[in-house]
C-alpha positions, -999 to +999 in steps of 0.1 A: +009-439-027+042-432-046+051-399-064+050-413-098+014-425-092+006-393-075+018-375-109+000-399-130-033-391-116-034-355-124-034-359-163-059-388-157-079-363-142-076-338-166-085-365-194-116-374-173-126-337-168-119-330-207-140-362-217-170-353-195-167-316-206-169-329-243-197-355-236-219-322-222-205-302-251-222-329-275-253-335-255-255-296-258-249-295-292-277-321-300-302-300-280-292-273-296-294-290-332-329-306-320-343-274-308-330-258-340-346-285-364-381-281-343-377-242-348-372-246-385-407-267-385-425-245-364-415-221-391-427-242-419-461-247-402-463-208-401-452-206-438-476-235-446-505-217-427-500-186-446-496-204-483-530-223-471-546-192-462-537-178-495-547-206-515-581-205-495-588-172-506-576-176-543-600-207-547-628-189-530-625-161-556-619-179-589-634-214-579-606-232-602-595-266-597-557-258-596-557-238-563-583-266-552-559-294-559-529-270-543-548-265-513-558-301-506-518-307-512-508-280-488-534-290-461-519-324-463-484-311-458-494-291-429-511-320-413-480-340-417-460-311-401-484-311-370-481-348-366-444-346-368-440-318-339-464-336-319-447-370-324-411-359-318-413-329-290-432-318-260-432-283-268-466-266-268-486-297-265-518-276-261-511-252-292-506-282-312-538-300-301-558-266-311-541-263-343-549-301-351-584-290-339-588-257-365-570-277-391-596-304-392-622-279-390-609-259-417-607-291-436-641-297-431-654-263-441-634-262-471-650-294-482-683-277-473-675-248-495-663-270-524-696-289-526-718-258-522-704-243-554-703-276-570-742-273-564-744-239-574-726-250-605-754-274-611-781-250-608-796-260-575-829-245-565-815-232-532-790-205-545-798-182-525-794-203-493-762-217-509-748-183-513-755-171-478-739-207-464-709-199-484-705-166-471-707-180-436-683-211-441-660-185-458-661-162-427-655-192-403-625-203-426-612-168-421-615-168-386-598-205-383-571-193-408-564-163-385-565-182-353-541-209-369-515-180-376-515-167-342-510-201-324-483-208-351-467-177-341-473-183-303-459-218-308-424-204-327-422-179-294-424-208-271-398-226-291-376-195-292-382-192-257-370-227-251-338-222-271-329-193-252-337-209-220-315-241-231-287-221-241-285-204-209-288-233-189-259-248-210-238-218-209-244-220-168-238-256-168-203-256-186-195-222-165-202-242-132-186-271-148-153-252-156-153-237-121-156-265-101-133-285-125-106-259-122-110-258-082-110-296-081-080-299-101-064-268-084-070-285-048-060-319-060-027-305-074-019-285-042-026-315-023-003-335-045+022-305-043+021-302-006+024-342-003+058-339-023+072-302-015+069-304+023+089-338+027+115-323+007+114-293+027+117-315+058+147-334+040+163-298+029+160-287+066+175-319+081+203-316+057+209-280+067+210-292+105+231-324+100+255-303+079+260-279+106+270-306+129+240-320+148+239-355+141+209-361+164+185-350+142+161-377+126+131-372+101+113-405+108+088-399+079+061-426+075+055-418+038+056-449+016+066-429-015+099-424-029+105-395-004+098-416+025+125-439+009+149-412+007+140-399+041+145-433+058+179-439+043+189-405+052+181-412+088+207-444+083+231-423+067+230-398+099+230-427+123+262-441+106+280-406+105+268-401+139+288-432+149+315-427+126+320-391+142+320-407+178+349-428+166+367-400+150+362-381+178+375-408+206+404-415+182+410-377+182+407-375+219+431-404+224+455-385+198+454-353+218+462-375+250+489-389+234+503-357+222+501-340+255+518-372+273+545-368+247+551-332+252+552-337+290+575-365+286+599-339+268+597-321+302+608-347+327+635-330+339+622-298+343+592-311+362+615-332+381+633-297+389+601-282+396+589-309+421+622-314+435+624-280+444+596-279+471+607-311+479+643-302+490+626-272+508+604-291+529+635-316+538+654-285+550+626-267+568+618-300+584+654-309+595+656-270+608+626-274+628+636-308+645+669-289+652+647-262+669+630-284+688+656-303+700+673-271+721+664-271+758+647-238+752+635-245+714+628-211+695+591-216+689+589-190+664+616-203+644+598-239+644+562-218+634+583-203+607+595-236+593+563-256+594+547-226+574+575-228+550+564-265+547+528-259+542+537-234+512+561-257+498+539-288+500+514-267+482+536-256+455+545-292+448+506-303+450+499-275+424+524-289+401+512-324+405+475-312+402+485-297+366+502-326+355+472-349+366+450-326+347+471-328+313+477-366+318+438-372+324+410-383+298+383-367+313+353-356+292+351-321+274+342-295+300+333-260+286+334-234+315+344-198+318+381-194+320+405-164+322+431-167+296+459-154+314+456-179+343+457-206+317+488-192+302+506-186+336+498-222+347+513-236+315+543-211+318+548-224+354+553-262+342+577-252+316+599-225+335+623-247+350+629-260+314+632-227+301+659-220+328+678-253+318+677-243+283+691-207+292+657-194+273+648-157+282+610-157+287+589-123+283+553-120+292+528-093+285+494-100+297+465-074+289+444-070+323+407-072+326+403-095+296+368-109+294+365-146+304+366-174+275+338-201+274+360-232+268+378-264+276+406-258+299+427-285+293+423-283+255+434-247+253+465-252+278+472-282+252+474-258+223+494-232+245+518-257+258+524-271+221+529-236+208+557-230+237+572-263+232+576-256+195+592-224+201+614-238+226+629-267+203+633-236+176+652-214+195+675-243+211+691-243+175+703-206+181+732-190+203+723-188+239+727-154+241+698-149+216+674-174+227+640-154+239+604-162+239+576-139+244+541-146+252+514-120+247+476-119+254+453-091+242+424-081+224+417-091+188+391-068+175+362-064+195+347-101+198+380-119+202+409-125+223+443-131+206+472-154+221+505-151+206+540-168+212+569-150+195+604-165+193+637-159+182+644-194+166+652-203+130+618-196+117+594-208+092+609-227+060+601-213+029+568-233+022+531-222+028+524-219+062+492-235+061+511-268+056+522-265+093+489-276+101+483-306+081+485-339+095+522-356+096+538-325+082+568-315+102+600-297+101+617-313+135+640-344+129+621-367+152+586-351+151+554-368+140+536-336+128+507-338+147+509-309+174+498-283+153+472-300+134+457-309+169+462-275+178+444-261+148+415-286+152+408-276+191+409-238+183+386-243+152+363-262+177+362-234+198+354-211+168+386-194+167+414-192+140+452-200+145+479-191+122+520-189+122+540-159+103+579-152+099+593-121+121+613-097+104+641-096+128+641-135+127+619-161+142+583-168+139+551-158+157+522-185+161+490-167+170+457-180+178+421-160+183+390-174+204+356-156+207+345-137+236+312-156+253+304-135+284+266-140+281+258-178+288+225-178+268+244-166+237+270-193+242+284-212+211+278-251+214+312-263+201+316-292+176+336-319+198+369-330+180 
């Protein structure tokens, strides 16, 4: 169900409940109005009964024609009211029946009394008997009238009791209808709100997760409303973003590899010298061992020393080639615990010959017992090599006597380790230092401007930071820091690329 449809249901339910409540109120008003009319009619019966009683005694006292006519009219009106009450309502059927019966008896007795009075006026012989009958009839009429008044009062009380009961029933009915309607609306509104807010929360949480760099998260909503459509679009967007990120990571990996190849290309002479030295030593020791063995009594100790030197020089050459292969490889990211001092020394061993050829003085300052870093060895060594090569290029523009580079490893605060490369070169030109780390921004004549941006990407992917500043005595210092990750359970999963 669409959200717009869900939101339209709430006012529709409110309208239905309002109409239902209005209908109940109208029916209740009709019931109250009907009871009120009936009560008024009962009050009219009581009033007419009292009037009839008064006219009866007036007629019996004065025997005039006027009270007689009024009594007949009043009696007729009372009869009509009783019939009306009996026809419209079913309240006090027994009382009404008795009132009807007493009213008929009263009418009969009144007619008999009137006839006896007429006989007395005509001078009938049975006057004494007539007087006794009239008194008897009058006593019966008095009893009947009192009974009628009592019944009318009982009927009024019964009607009042029913009115009170009706009012209570209506009040409780409206109360429970309000409670049930309120609960229904609250539950229905809560259900609709949950069906809207819960997917929105999932969408927000998914956006936070994707924003943190996890492109494998999917919502996979089965809802068919607008939020479900947005969720599907979101999943498609994350899928495309993951594809583009993978492509970008692959491209960055290729660029980093090319950057390493380019840097090592500039070290061709130094690398050749670094390999030629152990090869030349191997050749010399092999020739010496051969000469010792050609003697009639060969000196085996000298031969053994020569062979030992050959093994050592072979290992030295193999280590150089192994480091070159590692830097030139396209291996996948491999995060391991590494000693930063060892990483720096391995890179310096590669560039040492180039430093000697260019007559650059190197100073190394390592803080012992530094905590291990959880990092990719090749990437961090690429950063170190890039910064050292930049320093070499910078100091080559100065006199040979002042050419120097200092490499330092130390603590940076409590949770970080820093690596600094300080040189005595030309320094950073007068421009914002952050421009140095922008792609294709270079201060070299033949540079592409990708070395420092790649270094920044690598350092930041390891949750570190890199910056540059000019030295007060000349030259510049490039520093990068990396977080210490000793506990493997708390290691940060770095973002690739």
